[in-house]
C-alpha positions in Angstrom: -39.7 55.1 44.9 -38.8 55.0 41.5 -38.8 50.8 41.9 -41.9 51.1 43.8 -44.0 52.8 40.9 -42.9 50.2 38.6 -43.8 47.1 40.7 -46.4 44.7 39.6 -48.5 42.5 41.7 -48.7 39.1 40.8 -51.6 37.5 39.5 -51.5 34.7 42.5 -51.4 37.2 45.3 -54.3 39.3 43.9 -56.3 36.2 43.8 -55.2 35.0 47.2 -56.1 38.6 49.0 -59.7 37.8 47.8 -60.1 35.4 50.9 -58.7 37.6 53.3 -61.0 38.1 56.5 -62.9 41.3 56.4 -62.2 41.7 52.7 -64.1 38.7 51.3 -67.0 39.6 48.9 -69.9 37.1 48.4 -69.8 35.1 45.3 -73.4 34.8 44.2 -73.4 35.9 40.2 -74.2 33.9 37.1 -73.5 34.3 33.5 -77.1 35.5 33.4 -76.7 37.9 36.2 -73.7 39.4 34.4 -75.5 39.4 31.1 -78.6 41.4 32.8 -76.3 43.9 34.4 -74.1 44.7 31.2 -77.5 45.1 29.4 -78.6 47.1 32.1 -75.8 49.7 32.1 -75.5 49.8 28.2 -79.0 50.3 27.2 -80.0 53.6 28.5 -79.8 57.2 27.3 -77.9 56.2 24.4 -80.8 54.4 22.6 -83.3 57.2 23.7 -81.3 60.3 22.7 -78.3 59.5 20.6 -80.0 57.5 17.7 -81.9 60.4 16.3 -79.1 63.1 17.1 -76.5 61.5 14.8 -78.6 60.5 12.2 -79.8 64.2 11.7 -76.3 65.4 12.2 -73.8 63.0 10.8 -74.9 59.9 9.0 -78.5 59.9 8.0 -80.3 56.6 7.8 -76.6 55.1 7.8 -76.5 55.5 11.4 -77.1 51.8 11.4 -74.0 51.3 9.8 -72.2 53.8 12.7 -73.6 51.6 15.3 -72.1 48.5 13.6 -68.8 50.0 13.4 -68.8 51.3 17.0 -70.3 47.5 18.0 -66.7 46.1 16.3 -64.9 48.5 18.0 -66.2 47.6 21.4 -66.1 44.2 20.6 -62.1 44.1 20.0 -61.9 45.8 23.6 -64.4 43.4 25.1 -62.3 40.2 24.1 -59.3 41.6 25.7 -61.6 42.4 28.8 -63.0 38.6 28.7 -59.6 37.3 28.8 -58.4 39.3 32.0 -61.7 39.0 33.6 -61.6 35.1 33.5 -58.1 34.9 34.5 -57.9 37.7 37.0 -61.2 37.1 39.1 -60.7 40.0 41.3 -62.7 43.2 41.8 -61.1 46.5 40.2 -61.6 45.7 36.1 -59.0 47.8 34.3 -57.2 48.7 37.6 -56.4 45.2 38.6 -55.5 44.5 35.2 -52.9 47.0 35.0 -51.6 46.4 38.2 -50.6 42.7 37.3 -48.9 43.9 33.9 -48.0 47.6 33.8 -47.0 48.4 37.7 -48.3 50.3 40.3 -48.0 53.9 39.0 -50.4 53.0 36.1 -52.5 51.1 38.0 -53.2 53.9 40.2 -53.9 56.1 36.9 -56.1 53.8 35.8 -58.0 53.2 39.3 -57.9 57.2 39.6 -59.5 57.6 35.9 -62.1 54.9 36.6 -63.3 56.6 39.6 -64.0 59.8 37.6 -65.7 57.6 34.7 -68.2 55.8 36.6 -69.0 58.5 39.3 -69.2 61.2 37.1 -71.2 58.8 34.7 -73.7 57.8 37.2 -74.4 61.5 38.2 -74.6 62.6 34.7 -77.0 59.6 34.1 -79.2 60.6 37.2 -79.6 64.1 36.3 -81.2 62.5 32.7 -83.6 60.0 34.8 -84.9 63.0 36.8 -85.7 65.0 33.5 -87.7 62.0 32.1 -89.5 61.6 35.6 -90.3 65.4 35.5 -91.8 65.0 31.8 -93.7 61.9 32.6 -95.3 62.9 35.5 -95.4 66.9 35.0 -93.4 67.7 38.2 -92.7 71.3 39.4 -89.3 72.1 37.6 -87.9 73.1 40.9 -88.5 69.7 42.1 -86.8 67.7 39.1 -85.7 68.3 35.7 -82.6 70.2 33.7 -83.6 73.5 35.6 -83.7 72.3 39.1 -81.0 73.2 41.4 -80.5 71.2 43.6 -81.9 68.7 41.6 -84.0 66.5 44.2 -85.1 63.8 41.6 -81.4 63.1 40.8 -80.3 62.8 44.5 -83.1 60.5 45.3 -82.9 58.2 43.0 -78.8 57.8 43.6 -79.6 57.5 47.3 -82.1 54.8 46.8 -79.9 52.7 44.6 -77.1 53.2 47.3 -79.0 51.6 49.8 -80.1 48.8 47.3 -76.2 48.5 46.4 -75.3 48.1 50.2 -77.9 45.1 50.5 -75.8 42.9 48.1 -74.9 42.0 44.5 -77.5 39.4 44.2 -80.5 41.7 45.2 -78.9 44.5 42.9 -79.0 41.8 40.0 -82.4 41.0 40.8 -83.8 44.7 40.8 -81.7 45.3 37.8 -83.4 42.3 36.0 -86.6 43.7 36.5 -86.1 46.8 35.0 -84.0 45.2 32.4 -87.1 43.4 31.4 -89.2 46.3 31.4 -86.7 48.5 29.1 -86.2 45.9 26.7 -89.6 45.3 26.2 -90.2 48.8 25.5 -87.6 48.7 22.9 -89.2 45.7 21.4 -92.4 47.5 21.4 -90.8 50.5 19.8 -89.2 48.2 16.7 -92.2 46.2 16.5 -94.9 49.2 16.2 -92.6 51.4 14.5 -92.0 48.8 11.6 -96.1 49.4 10.5 -94.9 53.2 10.1 -91.9 52.7 7.8 -91.8 54.7 4.5 -89.1 53.9 2.0 -89.1 57.5 1.1 -87.4 58.5 4.8 -84.8 55.9 3.7 -83.6 57.3 0.6 -80.7 58.2 0.3 -79.4 55.5 2.7 -76.1 57.3 2.7 -76.5 61.1 2.2 -73.9 62.9 0.1 -71.0 63.9 2.2 -71.0 67.6 2.6 -68.5 70.1 4.5 -69.2 71.3 7.6 -67.6 74.1 9.7 -65.8 73.1 12.6 -66.3 74.1 16.2 -64.2 76.9 17.5 -62.0 77.0 20.6 -62.1 74.5 23.1 -64.9 72.8 21.4 -63.1 71.7 18.0 -61.9 68.2 18.3 -58.1 67.6 19.4 -57.3 66.0 15.8 -58.9 69.2 14.1 -56.9 71.6 16.5 -53.9 69.6 15.7 -53.8 69.1 12.0 -56.6 71.5 10.9 -58.6 68.4 9.8 -62.1 69.8 8.8 -64.9 67.2 9.2 -67.7 66.2 7.0 -71.2 65.6 7.4 -72.9 62.4 5.8 -71.0 60.7 3.3 -68.3 58.2 4.6 -66.7 60.4 6.9 -70.1 61.5 8.2 -70.7 57.4 9.3 -67.2 57.0 10.8 -67.8 60.5 12.8 -71.1 59.3 14.0 -69.7 56.0 15.1 -66.9 57.7 17.4 -70.0 59.4 19.2 -72.5 56.3 19.3 -69.5 54.2 20.5 -70.1 55.5 24.0 -73.8 54.6 23.9 -72.0 50.9 24.5 -70.2 51.9 27.4 -70.9 49.6 30.3 -69.9 46.2 29.2 -66.6 46.9 31.1 -68.2 47.4 34.2 -69.4 43.8 34.2 -65.6 43.2 34.8 -65.8 44.7 38.2 -67.8 42.0 39.5 -65.4 39.1 38.7 -64.9 38.5 42.4 -68.4 38.1 42.9 -69.3 35.8 40.6 -69.5 32.0 41.2 -67.4 30.7 38.1 -66.0 33.8 36.7 -63.7 31.7 34.6 -66.5 30.3 32.5 -69.3 33.3 33.2 -67.0 36.3 32.8 -66.6 36.2 29.1 -70.2 35.0 28.7 -71.8 38.0 30.5 -69.4 40.4 28.6 -69.7 39.4 25.2 -73.4 38.2 25.2 -74.5 41.9 26.7 -72.4 43.7 24.2 -73.9 41.4 21.2 -77.7 42.0 22.6 -77.2 45.6 22.9 -75.7 45.8 19.2 -78.7 44.4 17.9 -80.9 46.3 19.7 -79.2 49.7 18.8 -79.2 48.7 14.8 -83.0 47.8 15.0 -84.0 50.8 16.4 -81.9 53.0 14.4 -83.4 51.4 11.2 -86.9 51.9 12.5 -86.6 55.5 13.9 -85.0 56.6 10.5 -87.8 54.8 8.7 -90.5 56.5 10.4 -89.2 60.0 10.1 -87.0 61.8 8.1 -83.5 62.0 9.4 -83.5 65.7 9.3 -86.3 66.0 11.8 -84.6 64.0 14.4 -82.3 66.2 16.0 -84.0 66.3 19.3 -83.5 65.1 22.6 -86.5 62.7 22.5 -86.2 61.3 18.5 -88.0 58.1 19.4 -90.9 60.1 20.9 -91.0 62.7 17.7 -90.7 59.7 15.2 -94.2 58.3 16.7 -95.4 62.0 16.9 -95.0 62.8 13.3 -96.8 59.3 12.6 -99.8 60.5 14.9 -99.2 57.9 17.8 -98.9 60.2 20.8 -99.6 57.9 23.3 -96.4 55.6 22.3 -94.4 58.7 23.8 -95.5 58.0 27.1 -94.5 54.4 26.8 -91.0 55.3 25.5 -90.6 57.7 28.8 -91.4 54.9 31.1 -88.9 52.6 29.1 -86.2 55.4 29.6 -86.7 55.7 33.1 -86.3 52.1 33.7 -83.4 52.0 31.5 -81.3 54.8 33.2 -82.2 53.6 36.7 -80.3 50.3 35.9 -77.4 52.3 34.4 -77.0 54.4 37.8 -77.0 51.4 39.9 -74.4 49.3 37.7 -72.1 52.5 37.8 -72.5 52.7 41.4 -71.9 49.2 41.7 -68.8 49.5 39.4 -67.3 52.5 41.4 -67.3 50.9 44.7 -65.5 48.0 43.6 -62.7 49.8 42.1 -62.4 51.8 45.3 -62.5 48.8 47.1 -59.5 47.3 45.2 -57.5 50.1 45.6 -58.1 50.2 49.1 -57.4 46.7 49.7 -53.9 47.6 47.9 -53.5 50.5 50.5 -53.6 52.9 47.7 -56.4 54.5 49.3 -56.9 54.2 53.2 -57.7 50.4 54.1 -60.0 51.3 56.8 -62.8 51.9 54.3 -62.4 48.4 52.6 -64.5 46.5 55.3 -67.1 44.2 54.0 -70.5 44.1 55.8 -70.9 41.1 57.8 -74.3 40.1 56.7 -74.9 41.5 52.8 -71.2 40.8 51.9 -70.4 44.2 50.3 -68.1 46.7 50.9 -70.8 49.0 52.7 -68.6 52.1 53.8 -67.3 52.7 50.2 -71.0 52.0 49.1 -72.5 54.6 50.9 -69.6 57.0 50.6 -69.6 57.0 47.0 -73.5 57.2 46.8 -73.3 60.5 48.9 -70.8 62.2 46.8 -72.5 61.2 43.4 -75.9 62.6 44.8 -74.5 65.6 45.7 -72.8 66.0 42.5 -75.9 65.1 40.6 -77.7 67.7 42.5 -75.8 70.7 42.3 -73.3 70.4 39.6 -74.2 71.2 35.9 -72.9 68.4 34.2 -73.4 68.8 30.5 -69.9 69.7 29.8 -68.3 67.5 32.1 -70.0 64.3 30.7 -67.7 63.8 27.7 -65.0 63.0 30.8 -66.9 59.8 31.2 -66.0 58.9 27.4 -62.2 59.5 27.6 -61.9 57.9 30.8 -63.5 54.8 29.4 -61.3 54.7 26.1 -58.2 55.6 28.1 -58.8 52.2 30.5 -59.7 50.2 27.3 -56.3 50.9 25.9 -54.6 49.9 29.1 -56.2 46.6 29.1 -55.5 45.8 25.6 -52.1 46.4 26.2 -51.8 44.4 29.1 -53.2 41.3 27.5 -50.2 41.4 25.0 -47.8 42.0 28.2 -49.4 39.2 30.1 -48.8 36.6 27.3 -45.3 37.2 27.2 -44.6 37.6 31.0 -46.9 34.8 32.1 -47.4 32.3 29.5 -48.1 29.6 31.8 -51.0 31.3 33.4 -54.1 29.1 33.0 -56.4 31.0 30.9 -60.2 30.0 30.6 -60.8 32.3 27.9 -57.9 33.3 25.2 -58.3 36.7 23.1 -58.0 35.6 19.6 -55.2 36.7 17.3 -52.8 38.3 20.0 -51.1 40.7 19.6 -52.9 41.6 16.3 -56.6 42.2 17.7 -55.2 44.2 20.9 -53.2 46.6 18.8 -56.4 47.3 16.8 -58.1 47.9 19.9 -55.6 50.6 21.1 -55.4 52.3 17.8 -59.4 52.3 17.7 -59.6 53.7 21.0 -57.0 56.5 20.3 -59.0 57.4 17.1 -61.8 57.9 19.0 -59.9 59.9 21.8 -58.4 62.5 19.5 -61.8 63.3 17.9 -63.1 64.5 21.3 -63.1 68.1 22.0 -60.0 70.1 23.4 -61.8 71.3 26.7 -62.4 67.6 27.6 -58.7 66.8 27.3 -57.6 69.5 29.2 -60.4 68.7 32.1 -58.9 65.0 31.7 -55.3 66.3 32.3 -56.2 68.3 35.4 -58.1 65.4 37.1 -55.1 63.2 36.2 -52.7 65.9 37.7 -54.7 65.8 41.0 -54.5 62.0 41.1 -50.5 62.3 41.0 -50.5 64.6 43.9 -52.9 62.2 45.7 -50.5 59.3 44.7 -47.4 60.5 45.5 -48.6 62.2 48.9 -50.3 59.3 50.3 -50.7 56.1 48.0 -47.1 55.3 47.0 -45.8 55.6 50.9 -48.8 53.6 52.3 -48.7 50.7 49.7 -45.0 50.6 50.3 -45.6 50.1 53.8 -48.1 47.3 53.2 -45.5 45.4 50.8 -42.6 45.7 53.8 -45.2 44.0 56.4 -45.9 41.5 53.8 -42.4 40.5 52.8 -41.5 40.6 57.0 -44.2 38.0 57.2 -43.3 36.0 54.3 -39.6 35.7 55.4 -40.9 34.5 58.6 -43.0 31.6 57.1 -41.7 31.4 53.6 -43.9 29.7 50.9 -41.9 28.6 47.8 -45.2 28.4 45.6 -46.3 31.9 46.3 -45.0 34.2 43.7 -43.8 37.6 44.9 -44.3 40.9 43.4 -42.2 41.8 40.5 -40.3 45.0 39.6 
């Protein structure tokens, strides 16, 4: 068993399995589809909420710089993802990359982590969708919104998007494309109209002077503060960095694009384009909105759940808040859809490797999607979004994503050394310096998350170890024994074997 958990899976074998009967996904996505998916999942609650909140509490108008710093950190990770996704065009994202470089146990840890990140993220965002819907249409509070239990609005949107996901990634891409066009138009509307209401006095001082702030107590304090007694500051340089560590999570989503590599027509060319283009577009939009909003209203007044609407209301443009709510609904809808799609592809990859029951990895004969997994995950996410209060648990999405980023960055360095002969359509520049910087940046953000978040993360990972050693390691071992016997009966000198 000790050797089993360290065994890696060859790149060639991973690619070969994508053509197995019954497990073959339909290749129909282009670079444009991937970019739309990326923008669809990145531009969501972050642009409608975090911009004002972090300006008010940490950075002031310099929140623009915070978004730029966060974009740079994400860009480091995105370059690593782009190399892996174009070299290993297989469903599973960081899970598949980890299996190819760091071994089966690490792959399981990442896969289990991604299941939490994507599923919980979809549930959290579904509740936000329900709240915006309730506000826009004045629905009863028992039907939808923050206080509804069960939250019928959240459950409804998750189940509808599950059906869309079953019917194919191309349909999902078209559906996402329409909604992305609407929400980007709303964001551009906010920028264009808001420019006429900017006041220079609101942007002065651009970087408010630093002032100490009392740290949170108990499990709510950042891990770094708990370990070292470091007291955070509001505003000034440290305030800008603190805001960057939080608004970073508004960029989460470009990594989900990598889960669709197996369904891309020309993954070696289109995966890097889709990942990097979606991140660049969203960075520009975030910084522009941040500049406009802090110019329209004094940053001290923006600590609200709807800062964009607040900025327009302060300037007497009440009707614009309805347009913003519509854009928020469209934006959040695409986030839910792409998160559900990403989660189903990770579970599909793990099931195909027998780390989860392989029977659930069947592909629909007509739609070419893992329909059993899609339906199952959709039902679970719908129940969680309807009945579980998720305000405290949402930070688990962030720590899970950062953990995956660390593994991918390390994996790029390892794969360069173990497989220098492997064809790479896209090469991450400045290896190993750039991946090391990505690891350090992600670890810094992780230790600035609350202690409670770390405790919950450790509990989830411990449950994953129980499942792995009770089922996954044995089932995967039996699969390898069957494969090795088959290879012995008809040896292929060109087919690389799994390594220990």
